[in-house]
N, C-alpha and C positions, 0 to 999 in steps of 0.2 A: 512710421507713417500712419496717420489716422485712418479709420475705416470710413467707407463711403455710405451715405444713406441710400436706400433702395432705388430712388429715382436717378441718382448719379450712376449707380451700378448698371441699371437698365440702359441708360444713355450710352455708356461705354460699350456695353454688350451689343446694342443695336448697331453701333458704328462698326464694331468688329465683324458682326454677322453679314453686313452688306458690303464690306470692303474686301471682296474676294474676286477671284477670276471666274467669270461666268462662261468660259469657253465651251463648256458642255451644256450650258443652259439655252434659253431662247434667244438672248441677245448676242452672245459670243463676246461680250465686252469684259474688260479687266479693270476692276475698281480697286485692286490691291494698292495700298498706300495713296489712295485718291479720295478718301472720305475724311471730311473735316467736321469736328463738332463745333458748331458756331457758324458765323457768316464768313464767306469768302471775301478777302480784302480786295481782290481784283476780278476781272472777267474770268469766268471759270475755264479750267482746262477740260478738254473733252477726251474721254469721258471722266466725270468726277461727280461727287455728291457732297452735300453738306446736310447736317442734321441739327435741328434746334429742339430744345426742350421748351414746348409752348406753355404748358401749365400743369399744375398738380391740384386736383380737386379732392378734398377729403370729405367723407360723410360718416355718419354714425354707423357702427357695426351692429350686427344682430344681437350681440350681447354687450353688456356694460364695459367689459375690458378690451374690446376690439374696435378698430377703426377700419373702414373700407376706403380705398382711394383709387383714383384713375389719373394716370399721367398721359398727357398728349404730347407726342413728338411729331415734328414735321420734317420730311426728307425731300430735298430738291436734288434730283440727279440730272445731269446735263449730258446730252449726246448729240452727235452730228449725223449727217447723211447728205447724199447728193441732191435730194429733192425734198420738198415739204412732206410728201407722203412717206418717203424713206425715213426721214427723221422721226415723224410721229410713230411709225411702225416700230422703230428701234426703241423709242421711249416706252411704248406699250410693252415690248418684250423685256426691257430692262426692269420695268415695274413688276412684271410677273416674276422675273428672276429674284428680285429683292423680297417680294412677298413669300415666295417659296422658301427662301433662306430664313426669313423671320418666323414662319409658321411651321417649320419642320419640327420644332419643339416649342409648344405653346407657352412654356415657362421661360423661354429664351436661355435655357441652360441655367436658370437661377431658381430651381425647384425649392420650395419652402419659402421663397421670397416673392415670386411672381405667380399669380393665379392664371392669367390668360393674356393673350395679345390679339388684337383685332386690327386689320389693315384695310384702309380705303385708298383708292388710287385714281389718278387722273393723268392722262398724257396731254401735254400742251405744246403749242407752237411758241418757241422762244421769241420769234419776231414780234409777237403781240406785246411782249414785255421788254422790248429793246435789246434782246440778245439775238442778234442776227445769225442766221445759219445754224441754229441749234434748236433742239426740242428739250422739253423738261418733263421728267417723270416725277410727279408730285405724289407723295404718300403721306397719309395721316395715320399715325400709329397710336392706338389706345392700349395702354397697359394697365391691367387691374391687379391690385395687391391688397393685402390685409396686414395690419400690424397691431401691436399692443401699445404703441407710443405715438401713433399718428405717423406723419412723414418723417 
C-alpha cells in the first residue's frame, strides 16, 4: 500500500481522534463508528460527525529547502435534544469534547510531521439549515506543518 501525504494522514487522524466515546466528557455522547470523512449521503444520524478537507495552502519556508503549509479541515457534528436550548448546549459541549481530544497532543500524534493544530468552534441550530430538531457543532481545524517537498 502506498504511503499517505501528510494532509491525508492528518485527515485520518482527526477522524480517529474525534470518533470516540465522550461519556466522561462534557457532552456524554458516543461518536464511536459515527465519523465520516467526506459528506453524509443522507440526513445525519444523531449523534454523528463528518469531516472535510477544505484546503491546503503552501508558503515559502524560512530556508530555501523547506516549505510551510496550513491545512484547513471542517467538522460538522450533529446532536439532538428535547428543546432548542438543550440542543445548542449539547452541541457546545460536544464541540468542547472534540477540541479537547484534538488538542491534547498538538501534533495529533504525528510528531515530526505536524507542527501545531488550532481549533475554532461554533454551535448552531440545525433548524436554520433545514435539519429539524438537531444542533450542529461546527469546528474549523487548522493544521500547520513543514516539509522539504511541499505537500
